[in-house]
C-alpha positions, 0 to 999 in steps of 0.5 A: 524726735517729736511725740504726737499725743491725742486723747481720743474720746469715742462715742459710746459703744463703738470701741470694737469698731474703732479698734478694727478701723484703727488696725487698718488705719495704722498701716497708713501712718506706718508708711509715712515719711518721718514715722518712727512708731506709735502706741494706742492705749485704752483707758482703764477708768473710761473704756470709751477713751484712748490715748494715741502716741505717735513718734515722728522724726520732726514736727513737719512730718506730721503737720505737713507731710501726713496731714497734707497727704492724700493718705490723711483723707483715708485716715479721716474717713476710717476714724474721725466719725468715732470721736466725740468730741473731736480730739485735741492733738499736741506735740511734745519734745524731750525736755533738756532735763533728760 
């Protein structure tokens, strides 16, 4: 399993609109091959910041399958205009220490 981690910093005062758009966008990733689960959590200290955690079966399910799909364009049009700056997305896997 791969964990996609994105810190989402929003433009000021758009959180309600972002959350409404994310409810629609979540249905896009839920239907993607290799998708396992996701969480969107809002920061307590900075109310314009969220963290998005998406679990994928393998890295390519996100980087090739999702990002290379027509559905990604729909995701972009729903969400990308809320971000400032554009988020950095990183991928993690379980450490051998677990």
